Each structure stands twice: as structure tokens, then as C-alpha cells.
NUTOR-201761 format. One record per atom (N, C-alpha, C): x, y, z. Coordinates in steps of 0.05 Angstrom, whole numbers, padded with zeros to 5 digits, always signed. Example, Ala and Ser with C-alpha at 12.3 -4.5 7.8 and 13.67 -1.06 7.14 Angstrom:
! residues 2
+00264-00114+00156/+00246-00090+00156/+00264-00066+00156/+00257-00045+00142/+00273-00021+00143/+00258+00001+00157/
//
This chain:
! residues 72
+00430-00032-00601/+00418-00046-00579/+00392-00058-00588/+00387-00082-00580/+00363-00096-00588/+00341-00089-00568/+00320-00076-00577/+00298-00068-00559/+00277-00089-00555/+00282-00113-00566/+00262-00135-00562/+00269-00151-00537/+00289-00144-00522/+00296-00159-00497/+00273-00157-00477/+00268-00179-00462/+00247-00179-00442/+00255-00162-00417/+00280-00156-00415/+00289-00141-00391/+00285-00111-00396/+00278-00097-00375/+00274-00068-00377/+00300-00054-00383/+00299-00032-00397/+00323-00017-00404/+00332+00002-00381/+00314+00008-00363/+00321+00026-00341/+00332+00010-00317/+00349+00022-00301/+00359+00010-00277/+00337+00007-00257/+00334-00017-00245/+00313-00022-00225/+00327-00026-00199/+00319-00011-00178/+00329-00016-00151/+00305-00025-00135/+00302-00051-00130/+00279-00061-00115/+00277-00049-00087/+00253-00048-00077/+00248-00038-00050/+00226-00055-00037/+00226-00056-00011/+00206-00071+00003/+00181-00054+00006/+00158-00064-00002/+00133-00050-00001/+00116-00061+00022/+00108-00044+00040/+00090-00051+00062/+00097-00077+00077/+00123-00080+00083/+00132-00104+00098/+00125-00130+00084/+00124-00130+00058/+00117-00154+00043/+00140-00174+00044/+00134-00198+00052/+00155-00219+00054/+00166-00226+00027/+00150-00227+00006/+00160-00233-00021/+00178-00211-00031/+00171-00186-00026/+00189-00164-00034/+00216-00167-00020/+00215-00174+00006/+00240-00177+00021/+00258-00197+00009/+00247-00219+00000/+00263-00240-00013/+00277-00230-00038/+00263-00216-00055/+00274-00205-00080/+00295-00183-00074/+00289-00166-00055/+00308-00144-00048/+00334-00156-00036/+00331-00176-00019/+00355-00188-00007/+00372-00202-00028/+00359-00216-00047/+00373-00229-00068/+00388-00209-00086/+00374-00187-00092/+00386-00166-00109/+00410-00154-00095/+00407-00148-00069/+00429-00135-00054/+00453-00154-00052/+00447-00180-00046/+00469-00200-00043/+00486-00201-00068/+00473-00199-00092/+00488-00201-00117/+00499-00174-00127/+00490-00152-00116/+00500-00126-00124/+00524-00116-00108/+00526-00125-00083/+00548-00117-00065/+00574-00127-00076/+00593-00109-00079/+00620-00116-00090/+00639-00125-00067/+00632-00117-00043/+00649-00124-00020/+00631-00133+00003/+00642-00150+00020/+00628-00159+00044/+00632-00138+00066/+00618-00142+00089/+00620-00123+00111/+00649-00119+00121/+00665-00140+00119/+00693-00137+00128/+00712-00128+00106/+00702-00120+00083/+00718-00109+00062/+00729-00129+00042/+00724-00154+00046/+00733-00175+00027/+00715-00175+00002/+00726-00183-00021/+00709-00184-00045/+00685-00203-00041/+00662-00195-00050/+00638-00211-00048/+00638-00234-00068/+00638-00258-00059/+00639-00281-00077/+00612-00285-00091/+00591-00272-00081/+00564-00274-00093/+00559-00252-00113/+00578-00234-00118/+00574-00212-00136/+00568-00223-00164/+00544-00216-00174/+00535-00226-00200/+00514-00207-00210/+00522-00186-00225/+00502-00167-00235/+00479-00179-00252/+00485-00201-00265/+00464-00214-00281/+00443-00226-00263/+00452-00239-00241/+00433-00251-00222/+00417-00228-00208/+00431-00206-00202/+00417-00183-00190/+00396-00172-00209/+00402-00170-00234/+00383-00161-00254/+00359-00179-00255/+00364-00205-00254/+00342-00225-00254/+00324-00220-00230/+00336-00216-00206/+00320-00212-00182/+00304-00186-00184/+00316-00165-00196/+00301-00140-00200/+00278-00143-00218/+00281-00159-00240/+00259-00163-00259/+00237-00179-00245/+00244-00200-00230/+00224-00215-00215/+00210-00198-00195/+00224-00180-00181/+00212-00162-00162/+00192-00144-00177/+00200-00133-00200/+00182-00115-00216/+00157-00130-00224/+00159-00155-00232/+00135-00171-00239/+00118-00176-00215/+00130-00181-00192/+00116-00185-00167/+00100-00160-00160/+00113-00137-00162/+00100-00112-00155/+00076-00107-00174/+00079-00113-00199/+00058-00109-00219/+00034-00127-00212/+00039-00151-00203/+00018-00170-00198/+00006-00168-00170/+00022-00161-00150/+00014-00161-00122/+00008-00133-00111/+00023-00114-00120/+00020-00086-00111/+00015-00067-00135/-00007-00072-00150/-00011-00057-00175/-00012-00027-00171/-00020-00018-00147/-00022+00011-00142/+00006+00023-00140/+00027+00007-00136/+00054+00017-00134/+00070+00012-00160/+00059-00003-00178/+00073-00009-00203/+00077+00017-00220/+00101+00019-00231/+00107+00042-00248/+00107+00036-00277/
//
């Protein structure tokens, strides 16, 4: 495994911090791309783990810059 990748090696599950509107955007995007099925049980056409990973990384950067007290 190449450790020089800009993406974190740990699984990131974004969360909304203090009703932050920007957090909500990243969390919604992550969830939309991680769900494998829709509410009615049909396959999710938006399922894209790569796009979900991108949303999680952007959320992590947002948290680091906007909510530094919550950054891990």
C-alpha cells in the first residue's frame, strides 16, 4: 500500500457538528453515495464509494478549518 496518498487510511463517517450547514452538505453527499439501496429497496443509482470518500475527506478538512476543537 502506498502511504503517500492524500486520503486518510482510516474510515471516516462524517457527522453534523452544532447544526452546521456546511457539515450537513458533506454528510448528505456522503450518505447519498454510500447507500446501496433506496428507501423503497431499489438499487441506489448514486452509489459511488469513491465520491463518498471524497465527501468524507472534504468534511474532515472542513472540520479541521472550521471546528478545530472537534478535529481528530
